[in-house]
C-alpha positions as CSV (number, residue, x, y, z in Angstrom):
1,M,-30.0,-14.7,-44.9
2,W,-28.1,-11.4,-45.3
3,I,-30.9,-9.5,-43.3
4,I,-30.5,-11.9,-40.3
5,R,-26.5,-11.3,-40.5
6,M,-26.9,-7.6,-40.7
7,L,-29.4,-7.9,-37.7
8,F,-26.8,-9.8,-35.7
9,S,-24.1,-7.4,-36.7
10,C,-26.3,-4.4,-35.5
11,V,-26.9,-6.0,-32.2
12,A,-23.3,-7.0,-31.7
13,L,-22.2,-3.3,-32.5
14,L,-24.8,-2.1,-30.0
15,L,-23.6,-4.3,-27.2
16,L,-20.0,-3.1,-27.9
17,A,-21.1,0.5,-27.8
18,F,-23.4,0.1,-24.7
19,P,-21.9,-2.8,-22.7
20,L,-23.6,-4.4,-19.7
21,R,-22.0,-2.9,-16.6
22,A,-21.2,-4.8,-13.5
23,E,-21.6,-1.7,-11.7
24,D,-25.4,-1.6,-12.1
25,T,-25.5,-4.9,-10.4
26,G,-23.6,-4.0,-7.3
27,E,-25.3,-0.8,-6.6
28,Q,-28.7,-2.5,-7.0
29,L,-27.6,-5.2,-4.6
30,V,-26.5,-2.6,-1.9
31,R,-29.6,-0.3,-2.5
32,Q,-31.8,-3.5,-1.9
33,L,-29.6,-4.5,1.0
34,F,-30.0,-1.0,2.7
35,A,-33.7,-0.9,1.8
36,D,-34.1,-4.3,3.7
37,M,-32.1,-3.3,6.6
38,K,-33.9,0.2,7.0
39,A,-37.2,-1.7,6.8
40,G,-35.9,-4.4,9.5
41,N,-36.7,-7.0,6.9
42,A,-34.7,-9.9,8.8
43,L,-36.2,-12.5,6.4
44,A,-34.8,-10.9,3.2
45,I,-31.3,-10.5,4.9
46,E,-31.5,-14.2,5.9
47,A,-32.3,-15.1,2.2
48,I,-29.3,-13.2,0.9
49,I,-26.6,-13.7,3.6
50,S,-24.0,-16.2,3.2
51,P,-23.4,-18.7,6.1
52,A,-19.7,-17.8,5.9
53,F,-20.6,-14.0,6.4
54,Q,-18.4,-11.8,8.4
55,S,-18.6,-8.1,9.0
56,I,-16.8,-5.5,11.0
57,H,-18.3,-2.5,12.8
58,Q,-17.0,0.0,15.1
59,D,-18.0,-2.2,18.1
60,G,-16.2,-5.5,16.7
61,P,-16.8,-8.4,14.2
62,R,-20.1,-10.2,13.6
63,D,-21.0,-13.4,12.0
64,R,-24.0,-14.4,10.1
65,Q,-26.3,-14.7,13.1
66,Q,-25.0,-11.7,14.9
67,E,-25.5,-9.7,11.7
68,I,-29.1,-10.8,11.3
69,A,-29.6,-9.9,15.1
70,L,-28.4,-6.4,14.4
71,V,-30.6,-5.9,11.4
72,E,-33.6,-6.9,13.5
73,H,-32.8,-4.2,16.0
74,L,-31.5,-1.4,13.8
75,N,-33.2,1.8,13.9
76,M,-32.3,3.6,10.7
77,G,-33.6,7.0,9.6
78,S,-33.2,8.9,6.4
79,L,-30.8,7.2,4.1
80,V,-28.6,8.6,1.4
81,L,-26.3,6.2,-0.6
82,G,-23.7,7.4,-3.2
83,D,-20.0,7.3,-4.5
84,F,-20.2,3.7,-5.6
85,V,-17.1,2.0,-6.8
86,E,-17.2,-1.6,-7.8
87,T,-14.8,-4.4,-9.0
88,R,-15.7,-7.9,-10.1
89,E,-13.3,-10.9,-10.4
90,G,-15.2,-13.8,-11.5
91,N,-18.2,-14.6,-9.1
92,V,-16.9,-12.0,-6.6
93,L,-18.2,-8.5,-6.6
94,V,-16.7,-5.9,-4.2
95,V,-18.8,-2.6,-3.6
96,T,-17.4,0.5,-1.8
97,Y,-20.0,3.5,-1.1
98,S,-20.8,6.2,1.2
99,V,-23.6,6.2,3.5
100,F,-25.3,9.1,5.2
101,T,-28.0,8.0,7.7
102,D,-29.4,8.8,11.2
103,E,-28.6,5.5,12.7
104,R,-28.3,3.6,16.1
105,I,-26.5,0.6,16.6
106,A,-26.6,-1.5,19.8
107,G,-28.4,1.7,21.2
108,E,-25.7,4.0,20.3
109,R,-26.6,6.9,18.0
110,L,-23.8,7.2,15.3
111,S,-22.4,10.6,14.5
112,G,-24.5,11.1,11.4
113,N,-21.7,12.1,9.2
114,P,-21.3,10.2,5.9
115,A,-19.2,7.0,6.2
116,R,-17.7,4.6,4.0
117,R,-18.6,1.1,3.6
118,L,-17.4,-2.1,1.8
119,T,-19.7,-4.9,1.0
120,V,-18.7,-8.0,-0.9
121,F,-21.1,-10.4,-2.7
122,L,-20.6,-13.9,-4.1
123,Q,-22.5,-14.9,-7.1
124,T,-23.8,-18.6,-6.6
125,S,-26.1,-20.8,-8.4
126,E,-29.0,-19.6,-6.1
127,G,-28.1,-15.9,-6.8
128,W,-26.1,-13.3,-5.0
129,R,-24.9,-13.9,-1.4
130,W,-23.8,-11.4,0.8
131,I,-20.4,-12.5,2.5
132,A,-18.7,-9.8,4.0
133,H,-19.3,-6.0,5.3
134,A,-17.1,-3.4,6.7
135,N,-18.7,-0.2,8.3
136,L,-16.1,2.5,8.7
137,Q,-18.7,4.8,10.7
138,S,-17.3,6.2,13.9
139,M,-19.3,6.5,17.0
């Protein structure tokens, strides 16, 4: 019996020393989201995007359907993501990060300079849902 207690104590100490980080989840979600956008994978976006989704881009706001349409016609070249900062409150995960890509939105080529983005996810019983996005890239 003391061996089991010792084992549980060791596991508890390891979890305290190396806690699971919410940062890993947010970065992973954003990286997958951008991989799907770059690939033009609208089905993957439809699976994660919330019915209540809203975004803001340099050319105006978008709802769920408009964002899916954007992804279907997005022409994204090379992509570098970094500078991830995350906060979590309950089932809401907010992620800010930088994006460097050669990108066209609505036929307009963006500047190509690194831009800050903000993405919000909601954890539901079906998994993470993408609920909001801000693209701070200037044209």
